[in-house]
C-alpha positions as CSV (number, residue, x, y, z in Angstrom):
1,X,-0.2,-0.1,0.0
2,X,3.0,2.5,1.2
3,X,4.5,1.4,-2.4
4,X,1.8,2.2,-4.5
5,X,1.4,6.0,-2.6
6,X,5.0,6.5,-3.3
7,X,4.6,5.8,-7.0
8,X,1.9,7.7,-7.3
9,X,3.3,10.5,-5.7
10,X,6.7,10.1,-7.7
11,X,4.2,9.7,-10.8
12,X,2.7,12.9,-10.0
13,X,6.0,15.0,-9.9
14,X,6.9,13.6,-12.5
15,X,3.7,14.8,-14.4
16,X,4.1,18.4,-12.5
17,X,7.7,18.5,-14.1
18,X,7.2,17.7,-17.3
19,X,4.3,20.2,-17.1
20,X,6.7,23.0,-16.2
21,X,9.3,22.1,-18.7
22,X,6.1,22.6,-21.5
23,X,5.3,25.9,-20.0
24,X,9.0,27.0,-20.0
25,X,9.2,26.0,-23.5
26,X,5.9,27.7,-24.7
27,X,6.9,30.8,-22.9
28,X,10.5,30.5,-24.0
29,X,9.3,30.5,-27.9
30,X,6.3,33.1,-27.0
31,X,9.4,35.3,-25.4
32,X,11.4,34.8,-28.8
33,X,8.8,35.7,-31.1
34,X,8.2,38.7,-29.1
35,X,11.8,39.7,-29.1
36,X,12.3,39.3,-33.1
37,X,8.6,40.9,-33.2
38,X,9.8,44.0,-31.4
39,X,13.4,44.2,-33.4
40,X,13.3,47.0,-35.8
41,X,14.4,45.9,-39.4
42,X,17.9,45.5,-40.6
43,X,19.2,45.6,-36.5
44,X,20.7,42.2,-36.7
45,X,21.5,42.2,-40.1
46,X,25.1,41.2,-40.7
47,X,25.3,42.9,-44.3
48,X,29.2,41.8,-44.8
49,X,28.2,38.0,-44.1
50,X,24.9,38.5,-46.7
51,X,27.3,39.9,-49.6
52,X,29.6,37.1,-48.9
53,X,27.3,34.6,-49.3
54,X,26.0,36.6,-52.3
55,X,29.3,36.8,-53.8
56,X,29.5,33.3,-53.4
57,X,26.5,32.1,-55.1
58,X,26.6,34.6,-57.5
59,X,30.2,33.2,-58.6
60,X,28.8,29.4,-58.7
61,X,25.8,30.6,-61.0
62,X,27.9,32.8,-63.2
63,X,30.4,29.4,-63.7
64,X,27.6,27.6,-64.4
65,X,26.1,30.0,-67.3
66,X,29.6,29.8,-69.0
67,X,28.9,26.0,-69.1
68,X,25.3,25.8,-69.7
69,X,22.3,28.3,-70.8
70,X,20.7,28.6,-67.3
71,X,20.6,32.4,-67.0
72,X,17.6,31.9,-65.1
73,X,18.6,30.8,-62.3
74,X,20.0,33.9,-61.4
75,X,16.9,35.5,-60.2
76,X,16.3,32.4,-58.0
77,X,19.7,33.0,-56.0
78,X,17.8,35.4,-53.2
79,X,16.2,32.4,-52.4
80,X,19.5,30.0,-51.6
81,X,21.2,32.8,-50.1
82,X,18.2,33.7,-47.4
83,X,18.6,30.0,-46.5
84,X,22.5,30.1,-46.0
85,X,22.2,33.1,-44.4
86,X,19.4,32.2,-42.0
87,X,20.9,28.9,-41.1
88,X,24.4,31.1,-39.9
89,X,22.3,34.2,-38.3
90,X,19.2,33.2,-36.7
91,X,19.1,35.8,-34.4
92,X,18.3,37.9,-37.4
93,X,14.7,39.0,-37.9
94,X,13.5,38.8,-41.7
95,X,11.5,40.9,-43.3
96,X,10.0,41.7,-46.6
97,X,12.1,44.8,-46.7
98,X,15.3,42.8,-45.9
99,X,14.5,40.3,-48.6
100,X,14.1,42.5,-51.2
101,X,17.6,44.0,-50.6
102,X,19.3,40.9,-50.9
103,X,17.9,40.2,-53.7
104,X,18.8,43.6,-55.2
105,X,22.1,42.9,-54.1
106,X,22.4,38.9,-55.5
107,X,20.9,40.6,-58.6
108,X,23.5,43.3,-59.0
109,X,26.2,40.5,-58.2
110,X,24.5,37.6,-60.6
111,X,24.4,40.2,-63.4
112,X,28.2,41.5,-62.8
113,X,29.2,38.2,-62.9
114,X,27.3,36.7,-65.7
115,X,28.4,39.8,-67.8
116,X,31.9,39.4,-66.9
117,X,32.1,35.8,-67.3
118,X,30.4,35.7,-71.0
119,X,32.6,38.4,-71.8
120,X,35.6,36.6,-71.1
121,X,34.3,33.6,-72.7
122,X,33.5,35.6,-76.0
123,X,37.1,37.1,-76.1
124,X,38.7,33.3,-75.6
125,X,36.3,32.2,-78.2
126,X,37.4,35.0,-80.5
127,X,40.8,35.9,-80.1
128,X,42.2,32.7,-78.3
129,X,40.4,29.8,-80.1
130,X,39.3,32.1,-83.2
131,X,36.0,30.6,-83.4
132,X,34.4,34.4,-83.9
133,X,33.1,33.5,-87.1
134,X,30.8,31.0,-85.6
135,X,29.3,33.3,-83.7
136,X,28.9,36.3,-86.0
137,X,27.1,33.0,-88.3
138,X,24.5,32.6,-85.8
139,X,23.8,36.7,-85.1
140,X,23.7,37.4,-88.6
141,X,20.8,35.3,-89.7
142,X,18.9,36.6,-86.9
143,X,19.5,39.9,-87.9
144,X,18.6,39.5,-91.5
145,X,15.5,37.3,-90.3
146,X,14.4,40.6,-88.3
147,X,15.5,43.1,-91.4
148,X,13.1,41.0,-93.7
149,X,10.3,41.1,-91.1
150,X,10.7,45.1,-90.8
151,X,10.8,45.1,-94.5
152,X,7.3,43.8,-94.7
153,X,5.9,45.8,-92.2
154,X,7.4,48.9,-92.3
155,X,8.9,49.3,-96.4
156,X,12.9,48.7,-97.2
157,X,13.4,52.5,-96.5
158,X,12.8,52.2,-92.8
159,X,14.3,48.7,-92.8
160,X,17.7,49.8,-94.2
161,X,17.9,52.7,-91.7
162,X,17.5,50.2,-88.9
163,X,19.2,47.3,-89.8
164,X,22.5,48.3,-92.3
165,X,24.1,50.3,-89.4
166,X,23.7,47.1,-87.5
167,X,25.1,44.3,-90.2
168,X,27.8,46.8,-91.4
169,X,29.2,48.7,-88.6
170,X,30.5,47.2,-85.8
171,X,30.6,49.5,-83.6
172,X,26.8,50.2,-83.7
173,X,26.6,46.3,-83.3
174,X,28.6,46.3,-80.3
175,X,26.5,49.1,-78.8
176,X,23.0,47.6,-79.9
177,X,24.3,44.2,-77.7
178,X,25.9,46.2,-74.7
179,X,22.0,47.9,-74.5
180,X,20.7,43.9,-74.8
181,X,22.5,43.1,-72.3
182,X,21.9,46.0,-70.0
183,X,18.2,45.6,-70.5
184,X,18.8,42.0,-69.4
185,X,20.3,42.7,-66.2
186,X,17.4,45.4,-65.5
187,X,15.2,42.7,-65.7
188,X,17.4,40.6,-63.5
189,X,17.3,43.3,-60.9
190,X,13.7,43.2,-60.9
191,X,12.9,39.8,-60.7
192,X,15.7,39.4,-58.3
193,X,14.2,42.4,-55.6
194,X,11.2,40.5,-56.1
195,X,12.5,36.8,-55.2
196,X,14.1,38.2,-52.2
197,X,11.0,40.0,-51.0
198,X,9.0,36.5,-51.2
199,X,11.5,34.6,-49.8
200,X,11.8,37.2,-46.6
201,X,8.2,37.1,-46.3
202,X,8.1,33.3,-46.4
203,X,10.6,33.6,-43.9
204,X,9.3,36.2,-41.2
205,X,6.3,34.1,-41.0
206,X,8.5,31.4,-40.2
207,X,10.3,32.7,-37.8
208,X,6.9,34.2,-35.9
209,X,5.5,30.9,-35.5
């Protein structure tokens, strides 16, 4: 009889201890959520670390884009950067604004990295391997087809005024390619910023749960 009472008391003590641990855990989670919510944006963002991670991810994506035409991976870079950053800096309160800024940094670094990598690739092909004619053989037919469509729509004179300089003047053709690169980078910045903002939103919800 006495042993049964002692067992019941011991079991009751264990139940009380487990309940206290559960309350402490709930309180600690609530305190953590409140602490994260009370922090102003960017208070604990370690931008030096974030930029380093973004630079590393941009370098990997740029290298991949030299081998395979996978430039669309660049706008997904903010998700990878935020995942790596949040695993190293759990104290940072993630917000949409922080995610958007990280996305913008990723877009700038990826755009710069891809441009430099592809420029080096073209220089090596043209002057190192002397295969620039292969690249010209791809571009010239595309320009001629575009000129043919312009002739059908706007007439011969208007098409000649636009496409003859592109076909015959290397400087103008180079300027046109630079404009297309700048336009592509601008689109990348918009997509990368939006991707970073969305990733920051998802991670902010996860932190407050």
